[in-house]
N, C-alpha and C positions, 0 to 999 in steps of 0.2 A: 616245824611245827608241834608242839608243845605232844609231851605221849598220849598224857588225857586227852586231848580233844582229837588225834589220829585215834583211839582206842575207842570211846564214842565214836564219829566220823565214821570207821569198819561198821560197826557194830549195829548202828542207826542202816545202814548198806546194808544189811544183810538178813536186819526184822523185817526190812522194809521189803527188799528182794521178797522174801520168804510169808509176805502178807499178801502183796498182786501176785503170787504163785496159789494162795488160799481161797481166795477169789476167784479165781479164775477157772474154766469148767475145768479144767487138766485140775482132776481129788490126788493125784500120787502126795506122799509127803512128802515137804523139802526141808532139806535138813539143815538149812541157811537158821531158823530157832535155835537148833541145839549150839551148833557153834559160835555162835552171834552169844550167845547163856554162857557160854565156857568163855569168849574175848572180854565178858564185862569183867570177869572176874582174875581178864591175868596185865600186868600191865605190858607194853608194848613201849620200846627206845628205840627209834633211828639213831643209826648210833657212823660214825666215821672210822677207818684206819688206825686211829689209835684208842679207837677202844673196844675191835673188832679180838675174839678173844683167839691167840695161834692157831689151839690143836683144830680149830672146826672150818670147815669149808677154807681150804687156804685156795684155793682153783682158781673156784667163783668163789665171792664172796653173796648172799644172800642170807637167809634168815639163819636163825637158831632159838633153840628155848634152854633156860634152863632154870633153878629152885634158886632163888637169894632169900632166906630162914623159910619162912612157911608159904609164900608163890611164887607161880610162875612167872617169869618174866623171858618175853620175846624179842630178842634183839635180829632188828633188819636192818642194814646193813645201807646205808642213803643209797649207794649206786646202783645199787640191785631195785631198791625200792623207785627211785626215779624211772628205771629204761623198763621195769616193767609198766608203771603207768605210762611211760611211750610206748609198749609194746601195743596199747588195748586204747592209742589214742585217749588215753585221759583219764579211762576206765581202771576198777579198782579191780576185773575177773584176775591175773593173774596177784596181783598182792592179794585178795582172798582166796585163792588157791590157797597157793603157801602158808597164807595165815593154816588155812583148814590144814595145813599138811602139819603143820607146828603142835597144833592142839592135836592133831592121832600120835601123835610122838609122847604125847601125855596121856593120851588118856591110853593106854599102850601097855604105859609105864618101862620107857623107854632109855626114863633117868632115875630107876632104881636104883640103886649099886647091883642089888643080885642081876639083873640086865647087866651090868656093864662085865658083869665079874664071870657073866657066860659070855660072852662077848671083848674078848680084853683089846683086841689090836682096833683103836679107835676109830682108823679109817674104813677097814674094813665094815666093823658094826654097822655104822652108818651109812654103809651105799647096801648095805642086807637091809638096814632098816627101812631105811626110804624106800629099795621096791619094794617091800612089804609092804607100808602104807599106800604106794602111788594107785597099785593095780585096783583099790575099792572105790570107781568113782574118779576119783582127783586129776587122773592123767591128761584130761580137754582142760584143766582148767589151770595147771600150768607152764612155765616154758617151753622148749623145745631143750635147755639141758636137762630134764628134770628124769634123773632113773627110771626108765620104764621097765618092763618084762623083757624085750628085744632088744631093747641095748644092754640089759644083763644078763640076755645069751649071747650073745653079741662078747660084753666083757671073758665071759669064764669060757666060750667055745663050745659052747654043749645048746643047740638047738633043742631038746626036749628037757630044759629046765620046765617044774611044772609052775605054771600060775598060782596066783590068791594062797603060797604057804607060810608061813612064820617065819620070823627076819635070821634066827638062827639056821634054817634049813639053807638059806643066802650064805649067810655068814661063811658054814661049814663049806658047798661050795667054793667060797673064796678063796679058803688054806687050803683049800684043795689044791688048786688054780697056782694059787701062792706058791704051795709045795711044789708042786712038780716040775711050776718055772725054776727055780732055783736048783732041783736037783740034774734041769736040764744043762744048768749053766756050768 
């Protein structure tokens, strides 16, 4: 499917869901309008293995966001896109969850050089950023393989990891765990 059509289709679905929610008796604010307005200004590409950036999500190819020129671009792996549609019986719940997750990377400044300088080990940085993002209401909209505070606690072997912290906090815990494993070797 053509990239602009995907973006327009997804944004319309977000706006439609937000409009339905706002017209219901539930007066809670719906974040879908916020995400839709951002996604309308983002290029979304569904890519295959030949177009996939090698340093991103090597184990599970899902999606990642980059900046090309002065524009944010979300790259969605075609296999993941199809799998997410199948998980929701053709619905877009998980596709939207992944897109919202990528928008959160943009909002939180995770693509800024200063952020990358503070967390130079890409794989650890990505896990830390994902943990920081996914706790803020996205866990239910992501597939089971998305990092959660619980899976992060298991990864670092510490049940007392604090929830709702920033990515630098989680990155430091990953560095500590890595150092301990190296020293034990």
